[in-house]
N, C-alpha and C positions, 0 to 999 in steps of 0.2 A: 711130202714134200719127200725130198731126200739132201742125205748126207752124207758127203764123202770127202777122203782125204785124209792126211795123216793128221797127231793132233792137234800138232804145231802149225797146221793152214789146214782147217778144215773151211770147207764149201758147203753151203747151205743152198739147195735150190729148191723153187715153189712158183707154183703157178695160181697166183689168185683169183677168184672172182670178186669183183669191188663191187657192186652199185652205192651209189654216191658218196664216190670219194673226195676226200678234197686236200688239197695242202696250202697251208700258209693262206688261208680263208682264199685260195683258187681253189674253185667247183671247176673238177676234172671228171664229171659223170661216172657212167660205168668203165669200170678199169679191167682188164683182164692181159696175162700174159706171162709171159718165167723172169722170172727177177730172184738174181744171185747172189749172194753175200760169198764174199772171198775173204775170208780171217786174214788170211796174211798171201797181199798189201792191203790188208781194209780195203777196198772196192765191192759200192754195192750198182749190180750193174743188171741196167734192164735188156731186155732183149725181146725183140717182135713183141711188143706193151700196143696191145690198142684200145683204146679210147671210145667211145660214146656219149656224147652232152647236147638232151636235144635230139638238133634236125643234123650236127657236126659228127663227123666222126675224123678219127688222127689215129698216127701211129709213131710212138716212138724205143728209140734204142739208145743205148749209153752209157756213159760212168756216173757213181759219184764217188772219188778220189777223199776218203778218210785218213789215206796215211799220214802219219806225223809229216809235219808243215806244208801237206799239203791242201785240200778240205777244198776241191773243184767240182767242176761240172760239167762233164759234158754230154748232153743230148740232144742227139737230133730229132726234130717233132715235125713232123711231115700233116698235111693240112693238105686233100684231095680238094681243087677246083673242079 
């Protein structure tokens, strides 16, 4: 984990490797990549996230915006054919 920025806008970068990851009963498989929490403006950023579920591999990049009055998700998921 890398923590940087001023106290008023802390940024946390981490590169997890998670087996059997899931979210809201959606089984994601093995997930790895850069995840960043940007404290000001309250964004969770996914960069070059790679995942494998069974024989399917996919990548994702995007942002979950949790800033005041936002709560939006903008994530691009690519599944090669």
